[in-house]
C-alpha positions as CSV (number, residue, x, y, z in Angstrom):
1,M,73.0,109.9,5.7
2,F,73.0,112.9,3.3
3,L,74.2,115.2,6.1
4,L,77.0,112.8,7.1
5,T,78.1,112.4,3.5
6,G,78.1,116.2,3.1
7,A,80.1,116.6,6.4
8,S,82.8,114.1,5.2
9,L,83.2,116.1,2.0
10,L,83.2,119.4,3.9
11,L,86.3,118.1,5.8
12,V,88.4,118.7,2.7
13,L,87.3,122.3,2.5
14,I,87.9,122.8,6.2
15,M,91.4,121.4,5.9
16,G,92.2,123.7,3.0
17,I,90.9,126.8,4.8
18,G,92.8,125.9,8.0
19,L,96.1,125.4,6.1
20,Y,95.6,128.7,4.3
21,M,94.9,130.6,7.4
22,K,97.9,129.2,9.2
23,S,100.2,129.9,6.3
24,A,98.8,133.4,5.5
25,P,101.4,135.3,7.6
26,I,104.2,134.2,5.2
27,F,102.4,135.9,2.3
28,E,102.8,139.3,4.0
29,D,106.6,139.2,3.5
30,H,107.0,136.9,0.5
31,S,105.1,136.5,-2.8
32,L,103.8,133.1,-3.9
33,W,106.2,133.0,-6.8
34,E,109.1,133.8,-4.6
35,L,108.3,131.0,-2.2
36,L,107.8,128.5,-5.0
37,S,110.8,129.5,-7.2
38,A,113.5,130.4,-4.6
39,S,116.1,127.8,-3.6
40,E,117.5,129.3,-0.5
41,W,116.2,127.9,2.8
42,K,117.5,129.9,5.7
43,P,114.8,130.4,8.3
44,F,117.1,132.4,10.6
45,K,117.4,135.0,7.8
46,N,113.7,134.9,6.9
47,R,114.4,133.1,3.6
48,F,112.0,130.3,2.7
49,G,112.6,128.8,-0.7
50,F,110.5,125.7,-1.4
51,Y,111.8,124.9,-4.9
52,P,114.4,122.2,-3.7
53,F,111.7,120.5,-1.5
54,I,109.2,120.5,-4.4
55,M,111.8,119.0,-6.8
56,G,112.9,116.4,-4.2
57,T,109.3,115.3,-3.8
58,V,108.8,115.1,-7.6
59,W,112.1,113.1,-8.1
60,V,111.4,110.5,-5.4
61,T,107.7,110.0,-6.4
62,G,108.6,109.8,-10.1
63,I,111.3,107.2,-9.5
64,A,109.0,105.2,-7.2
65,L,106.3,105.1,-9.9
66,V,108.7,104.2,-12.7
67,L,110.0,101.2,-10.6
68,A,106.7,100.1,-9.1
69,L,104.3,100.5,-12.1
70,P,105.6,97.9,-14.5
71,L,106.4,95.4,-11.8
72,S,103.0,95.6,-10.2
73,L,101.2,95.6,-13.5
74,L,103.0,92.5,-14.8
75,T,102.5,90.8,-11.3
76,A,98.8,91.4,-11.4
77,V,98.6,90.1,-15.0
78,F,100.4,87.0,-14.0
79,L,98.2,86.4,-10.9
80,T,94.9,86.9,-12.8
81,E,95.7,85.4,-16.2
82,Y,98.5,82.8,-15.8
83,S,99.1,81.6,-12.3
84,R,97.8,78.5,-10.7
85,A,95.5,78.5,-7.6
86,W,98.3,77.5,-5.2
87,V,100.4,80.5,-6.3
88,K,97.6,82.9,-5.4
89,R,97.1,81.2,-2.0
90,W,100.7,81.8,-1.1
91,F,101.1,85.2,-2.7
92,Y,98.1,87.1,-1.4
93,P,98.9,86.6,2.4
94,A,102.5,87.7,1.7
95,L,101.1,90.8,-0.1
96,D,98.9,91.6,2.8
97,I,101.8,91.4,5.2
98,L,103.9,93.7,3.0
99,A,101.1,96.2,2.9
100,A,100.6,96.1,6.7
101,L,104.2,96.8,7.6
102,P,104.8,100.2,9.3
103,S,106.6,102.8,7.4
104,V,109.5,102.9,9.8
105,I,110.3,99.3,9.0
106,Y,110.7,100.2,5.3
107,G,112.9,103.0,6.4
108,V,115.2,100.8,8.5
109,W,115.3,98.2,5.7
110,G,116.4,101.0,3.3
111,S,119.0,102.4,5.7
112,L,120.5,98.9,6.3
113,L,120.4,97.4,2.8
114,I,119.6,99.9,0.0
115,V,121.8,102.8,1.2
116,P,125.0,100.7,1.6
117,W,124.2,98.9,-1.7
118,I,124.0,102.2,-3.6
119,S,127.0,103.7,-1.8
120,E,129.4,100.7,-2.2
121,W,128.2,98.9,-5.3
122,L,126.1,101.0,-7.6
123,A,127.2,104.6,-7.3
124,P,130.9,104.0,-7.9
125,H,130.2,103.0,-11.4
126,F,128.6,106.4,-12.2
127,V,129.9,109.0,-9.8
128,E,133.1,109.5,-7.7
129,F,131.3,109.5,-4.3
130,S,127.9,109.0,-2.9
131,S,126.8,108.5,0.6
132,G,123.9,106.3,-0.5
133,Y,121.3,108.6,1.1
134,T,120.0,109.6,-2.3
135,V,117.0,110.2,-4.4
136,L,117.4,106.7,-5.8
137,A,117.3,105.2,-2.3
138,G,114.1,107.1,-1.5
139,G,112.5,106.0,-4.8
140,I,113.4,102.4,-4.2
141,V,111.9,102.3,-0.7
142,L,108.8,104.2,-1.8
143,S,108.3,101.9,-4.8
144,V,108.3,98.9,-2.5
145,M,105.8,100.6,-0.2
146,I,103.3,101.3,-3.0
147,L,103.8,98.0,-4.7
148,P,101.3,96.0,-2.6
149,L,98.7,98.7,-3.1
150,L,99.1,98.7,-6.9
151,V,99.1,95.0,-7.2
152,S,95.9,94.6,-5.1
153,L,94.1,97.3,-7.1
154,F,95.2,95.9,-10.5
155,V,94.1,92.4,-9.5
156,E,90.7,93.7,-8.5
157,I,90.4,95.6,-11.7
158,F,91.4,92.7,-14.0
159,S,89.1,90.4,-12.1
160,T,86.1,92.6,-13.1
161,V,86.7,91.9,-16.8
162,P,84.1,89.3,-17.9
163,Q,85.4,85.9,-18.7
164,E,83.2,85.9,-21.8
165,L,85.4,88.5,-23.4
166,R,88.4,86.4,-22.9
167,D,86.7,83.3,-24.3
168,A,85.4,85.3,-27.3
169,S,88.9,86.6,-28.1
170,Q,90.5,83.2,-27.9
171,A,87.7,81.7,-30.0
172,L,88.6,84.1,-32.8
173,G,92.2,82.8,-32.8
174,A,94.0,85.3,-30.4
175,T,96.7,83.9,-28.1
176,R,96.5,84.3,-24.4
177,W,98.9,87.2,-24.4
178,Q,97.1,88.9,-27.2
179,T,93.9,88.5,-25.2
180,T,95.5,89.9,-22.1
181,K,97.0,92.9,-24.0
182,K,94.1,93.7,-26.4
183,V,91.1,92.8,-24.2
184,V,91.9,92.7,-20.5
185,I,94.4,95.6,-20.2
186,R,92.7,97.8,-22.8
187,R,89.3,97.4,-21.0
188,S,90.9,98.1,-17.7
189,L,92.7,101.3,-18.7
190,P,90.4,103.7,-16.7
191,G,90.8,101.5,-13.6
192,I,94.6,101.3,-14.1
193,F,94.8,105.1,-14.3
194,A,92.7,105.5,-11.2
195,A,94.9,103.0,-9.3
196,V,98.1,104.9,-10.4
197,V,96.6,108.2,-9.2
198,L,95.8,106.7,-5.8
199,A,99.3,105.3,-5.5
200,V,100.9,108.6,-6.4
201,S,98.7,110.4,-3.9
202,R,99.9,107.9,-1.3
203,A,103.6,108.3,-2.3
204,L,103.5,112.1,-2.3
205,G,102.7,112.2,1.5
206,E,105.0,109.4,2.7
207,T,107.2,110.7,5.4
208,I,109.2,108.5,7.8
209,A,110.6,105.9,5.4
210,V,111.7,108.5,2.8
211,L,113.1,110.8,5.5
212,M,115.4,108.0,6.7
213,V,117.1,107.3,3.3
214,C,116.9,110.5,1.2
215,G,119.7,112.5,2.9
216,N,117.6,115.5,3.9
217,L,119.8,118.2,2.1
218,S,118.1,121.4,0.9
219,Q,119.3,121.2,-2.7
220,V,117.8,120.6,-6.1
221,P,118.8,117.1,-7.2
222,H,120.4,116.8,-10.6
223,S,120.9,113.0,-10.6
224,V,119.6,109.9,-8.9
225,F,122.7,109.8,-6.8
226,D,122.1,113.3,-5.2
227,A,120.5,113.7,-1.8
228,C,117.2,115.4,-1.6
229,Y,114.7,116.8,0.9
230,P,111.0,116.0,0.2
231,I,108.3,118.2,1.6
232,P,106.9,115.6,4.1
233,A,110.4,115.1,5.5
234,L,110.8,118.9,5.8
235,I,107.6,119.1,7.9
236,A,108.5,116.1,10.1
237,N,112.0,117.2,10.8
238,N,111.3,120.9,11.6
239,Y,107.8,120.9,13.2
240,G,109.2,120.9,16.7
241,E,111.2,124.0,16.1
242,M,108.5,126.1,14.5
243,L,107.8,128.3,17.5
244,S,111.4,129.4,17.9
245,L,111.5,131.6,14.8
246,P,109.1,134.1,13.2
247,L,107.1,132.8,10.3
248,Y,108.5,129.3,10.8
249,E,105.1,127.9,11.6
250,A,103.6,129.7,8.6
251,A,106.3,128.3,6.3
252,L,105.7,124.7,7.4
253,M,101.9,125.2,7.1
254,F,102.5,126.5,3.6
255,A,104.6,123.3,2.8
256,A,101.6,121.2,4.0
257,M,99.3,123.3,1.8
258,I,101.5,122.7,-1.2
259,L,101.1,119.0,-0.7
260,F,97.3,119.4,-0.1
261,V,96.8,121.5,-3.3
262,V,99.0,119.2,-5.5
263,V,97.1,116.0,-4.4
264,L,93.8,117.8,-4.8
265,L,94.6,119.1,-8.3
266,F,96.1,115.7,-9.3
267,N,92.9,113.9,-8.3
268,L,90.6,116.4,-10.0
269,L,92.6,116.1,-13.2
270,S,92.5,112.3,-13.0
271,R,88.7,112.4,-12.6
272,I,88.4,114.5,-15.8
273,I,90.7,112.2,-17.7
274,L,88.8,109.1,-16.4
275,Y,85.5,110.7,-17.4
276,R,86.8,111.3,-21.0
277,L,88.2,107.7,-21.1
278,K,84.9,106.2,-20.1
279,K,83.0,108.5,-22.5
280,S,85.2,107.5,-25.4
């Protein structure tokens, strides 16, 4: 059992080493700072700037988190603290269905409904023209995708708070909302933070759904109505062409390594913060 546990942990190290070895050739012609800070993506001219793709990933993930976090948190609070039993019986199966849908279905839904809504109804109030294939469309679709995960995790976290703490708070004169805010949510903060980290890790690597609605233009977005090109979409769109150009494979492997390192560092940082929260 110890050997199997060690082998599963060793897979992370093996993946990191493999990605680095595959992306190493690109470092012979380009420095790390040049790759991360340059904005020009022209593989035919041996120019590989990843800054637009990094910013596209950050924009889409950030919007998804801003939209999904309050909605999922309030939904979980309602289900655990206020809802009746029949509401839970109907809601949980619907949540499971939403979580089980393939990514491509979310992408089609976004292309058919969200993109035209942004292009025809929302964007004209703010910009002169928008195709609808924007950062906002990618963020909305991604927020719906991570919503079931966040709600499920939050419900489980709130359910672990002992009922005695709620009863004691209300016995001292606190209202139900004060008990929820001061007791349930405050006691659950480490778990809430861990759930958000897990959802962000999931969102960073989402590919097909975001690829179908974000526009896939190699540019740094300056507003939510601009198109973008997240790193997972870059890998998915160009992987079949990687053998036709020199360093193309190394560039795409470097893009995968960026995602790998970001998720790894993000999770390590979250573990440190969780440890300090629990210790305090």
